[in-house]
N, C-alpha and C positions, 0 to 999 in steps of 0.2 A: 839751518842744519834740523831733518826731521828725525827723529826718529820710529819704528815701527816695530813691536811685539809681534813675532811668529809665540803663542802659547802653549806648550807643548808638555808642561811639568817642570821638570827637570832636564828635558832636551829644547826648552823652550832660546829662543836665541832673539835676539836684533838685525834689523835692516835700518840701516841708516845710510841717507841720502842726503845729498848738498853738493856742493858748488864748489870746487877746488879743497875736496877734504883731504885730498889724498895723505899732507903733509902731518895728518892727526893720526894715518894708521898703524905706526908702531903703538901708540897711546894704547889701542883698542886693542892688542895684539895681546900688550903686557897682563892688560887689566882681566882676558883672557885663562890667563896662565896654562896654555895649551901646547907650550916646547919651546925649544930654543933658535932650533935649527929650520927654516923653511924651504922646502920643497916647491918651486913654482913653476906650476906646470903652465907650459903658455906656446901660442907661433912665432912664428920667426917677425912677422910684423911689427905686433907686438912689442917685443924685447927688445927690438933696434929703437922703437919709438921713444918707450916709456921705462925699457929695461935701467938705466941709469939714475929716473927720478924714484923707479921702487930701492937699488939697491941701497941711493943715500939715506931715503926713511928706514930701510931697513938695520942699516950698519948704524943709524944716528942711535936707534933705537936696542939696539948691541945686539942683533940676532943677526947667527950665521943661514948662510942659503946657497939655494942651484938651481938656473932656468932648468928646467926640463921642455926643449923644442917639442913640438908637435906641427904634422900639417896642420893648414889652417883649409880646411876641408871635411866634409861629413865623414871620409872617408877614413878620418882618425877615429871616430866613433867603433872602433873592431877590436876583437878579439888578439888581433896578431900586436894592434897599436899599445892595447892597456896590457899585454905581457909584457911588450915593451918597458912603457914605462914603469911597472912595477918591478923588474929585473936594476931599473937605475936607482929606483929608489931602494932598493934593499943595499945597492954598496954607498949611498950617499948617507944609509940608518946607521954605519957602525959606529956603537958610542954613544949614539948622540939619539935626544929630544927630541924628534920630529914631527911638523906638521904640515900641512899641506894646503899650498895657495890654487884655487881654480883663477888662474886671470887670462881672461876672455871673453868670447861671445859664449852664446848652445852648446858649441863641440867643446869646447875645450872645458864648460862647468860640467857639461854630464859625465865627459870621460874621468876628471879628476875626483868628481862623487862619486863614481865608479869605482876606484885603483880605492879608494878613501877607505871605501864599506869594505872593500873583500882584505887589504896589507891589515897584516896582523889582526883579522877578526874586526876589523875599526880600528879606523887611524884617526885624528882630529882633522876636521879642512874649514877653509877662508872661502867661500865666496868674494872674487874681484868683480863683477861684469863688466865689461866692456860697450858691450852693444844696446840697443834699448830694445831689444828681441830678449836678452836676459837680463838684463833691468828687472823690466816688468814680470817675466812669467819665470823662465827658466832656472836662476838661480835660486828663486824661493818656492819652500817645497819640501828638497829633500827627495824628489825622483832624478833616481841615477839612469846610466841607460846606453848600451851597445845598440850596435844595426847587426843587425842579419841580410845575408842578399833576397830572401825572400820578404821583409819588413823592417820596418824599423821598430829600433826602440824594444825589440823583444825582448835581449838581455838588461837585466837590472835591478835594482832594490829600492829602496826606500832608506835613505840616511842624510840626516839633518847635519847640515853645515855646521858653525860656534856662530860664524857673526858675516851677512851680508853686508859689502860695503859700497855702496853704487855712487861714485862720482859723477855728476852730469860733464864733467868737465871731458871725459872720455868719449862722451855722446860725437865732439868736435872731429875725430880722427874718421866718423862715415861719413862715406858718400850718402849722395842722396841716394840709392834703389838701396843701400844696406837702413837706412835709416825710415824707408816706406817699408819692410821688409819687416821691423820692428811693428810696424802700426797695425799690425794686421792682428796683431796678438793684442795691443793693445785698444783696437774694434772689437777686438773679441769680448775683451771684459766690459767692454759700454754693452752688448748686445746680450751677455746672461745679466748682467748686476746693477748696473748703471744708468740710468735715462740722460740725469743731468753731466755726466762725460760724453756720452754722444751727440747729445747739444752740442760740447764745446767743440768738439772732432770737427762739427760742420759751420761751428761760427771761424773757429779760427786758425782751418786749417793754413792756408795761406806764411803764417807765424812759424809754425810747427813743419814745416816742410823746409823753410829755412833754418833750423836748426834753432830757432828762439829759445835761451835756455830756462828763462823762469815757464815758458812755455812746456817748456820737456823735463821740467821740474815738476810739475803739476801734476802731467800725467804717469810721470813714474811714482807720484805719493799717490796719487788714486790709485791705478794697477797693483799697488804696492802692500797699501790696503787692504782690497778686496782678497787678493791672493792669502795674506796673512791672517782672514779670517776662516778664509775654507779652510785651511789648510790644520789651523786650529782643529773645528770642529770635528774635521772628519780625516784625520793624516794621512792614512792608508787607504782611504776610499773605499772604507766598505760601509758605509752608513748612505751614500750616492750621493752625497751634495758635495764633494768634490768634484764625482762624473761630471759637472756640468762644464769645466775648467776646458772637456776637452772639446767643446764645440766648433764643427768645422776641422776637427784634427781626424776623424774618423776616413772620409776619402780623402783628404789635405795627406794624411800620412800614404797611404798607401799610391796618388799620385806623384809623393815625392821615391818612393820605389819604384815603381813602375818607368818612373825616367829615369831609373838610377841611379837619382842624388845629382843629377846633374843639369838636369830638364828644366828645375826649377828647386828654388832654395826654399828654407821651413818655409818662411812669410809669405814667399807668393803663394807656394799649395796650400796653407790656410787660408788662405783668399779666395783660391778655386773651390776650396773644402765645405767652407761658409757660406759662399755659393749655391754648393749645391744643397749643403743644409738649407738653407732661405727656400731654394725650389722646395724641397720634402713640407717641411711646414708649410708653404704652399699648397702642395697639391693635396696636405691630410686637413686644408681651410684651416689650419692654425695661426693663418696671417693673412690677409690681403695683398692683393696686387700695389695696391700704393705703397706701403709699408717697405715692398720686395727689390721694388722701386727706389725707393729712399736709401734703400741699405745698397744696396747695387754701387749707386751714385756716388756715398762717402769709400766705398773702395777705391771706385777710379778718379777721386780727388788725389788719395795718398798713392798714385800710380800703382794700383796692386791690379793684377791680370781678374781678367773677367772671365778671359776664352781662352780655351785649353787647345794646345799646338803641339803636334809630336810625339803623344802617349795614348797608344791604341786603351780603347775604353776593354778592352776584354785581359787585358794586364792589370789595371785599374783596381778591374774585377776580383781577378785574380787575390791581388794582396790584400784586398780588403778585407776581404774574408780570416787575415792573419791579426787582426784588431782585438786589444789584449782584450779591448771591455766585450767582449764577443762568449759566449759559454755558449759550448756546445753549436749547435744549428742554430742556438738562440741570436740573431744578433738583436744592439741597440744601439741608437742612435740620441746626442743632445738638439734638441731644434727648442726653436723660440715662439711664444706666443703674443708676443709685443716684445720691443727695448725693454730689458731689461728681467724679462719673462720668462723662464723655460719650463719645455717637458722632453721629459725620456721617455722615449716611445719604443716599445719591443717590437720584432718581427717585422717590419718593413715591408714590404712585398720586393722581392729582387725586380721585380718589372719597373715599379716606382724609384729603386735607386738607379737603375739603369737608366730612367728617363729624365732622371734629376745629375748625371750624368754627361748624359745624350744635350742638352740645355747649353752645359758648357762647350761642346761645337760644332755648335750652332749658328 
């Protein structure tokens, strides 16, 4: 079992990573002393697959609980769904000391975190991420979010969980597409911060694709450490250090929104966004063609898309203007100048942005 600390003073918390650790969840929850009644936000697939196990663990630890099931879709990150969940939570909360458990992937985590941040002006919550994408990225750092039709994650808050509990065994439930989707975020971490991790991903891709538990535990641990360090140093992205976590996400989020959140899942869109960012980096002579090809090859190893299909350029450009990192008319892109080395570039020309996206369609 690996324990990683997100160091935020009074808001500090642990990320617990291991295989087969679900049976110890009750012990960790009791140590937190955050409540006696758990409101578990999840989806139907996870409730059916793991609901009995979670129920048994919580019952043995003398917790009362209720499952709140939402659709397993990006559409659940909506104001309408959040309102429904908050109403159900309020009904459950009568004369109880309630805390929230986010049991699922990025959608459930973002939604549950947002609900926790606004219900009674802040309610304790715990992240139990069940996808690779959530374990390495979205469950850590306290970013909560809902989507609007215009763009992704436009409504949200910074609100830290009290614990992130990453059991690698949950990743057995993922199919190859879901696993590969999570690998987009893993590759992002390697590109922005960890050359050794990048080399590991190149050398061990066959084991990782097959879901080797030891390999998955290693990459979850590596990414969790990186995210914890960055979050600890720049919790609310005011110093610019946390901004590098958005590598590939400016165009990636725009592709998701332009495709109506149906054409590409988050990892696939981020993969395309990273290729666009790599192309921008090459166009601005921050990297050479050889490195650009190497990065593209790694994304292909993990079954991630390198070509854009069925999403019009004009919709992507329109959606990208809603990126949260932009300030007025000034855009801001996270680019790379080598593996593990980033550069934040402002006022990238619209011509270069369009050319980087056109490359995806060529």
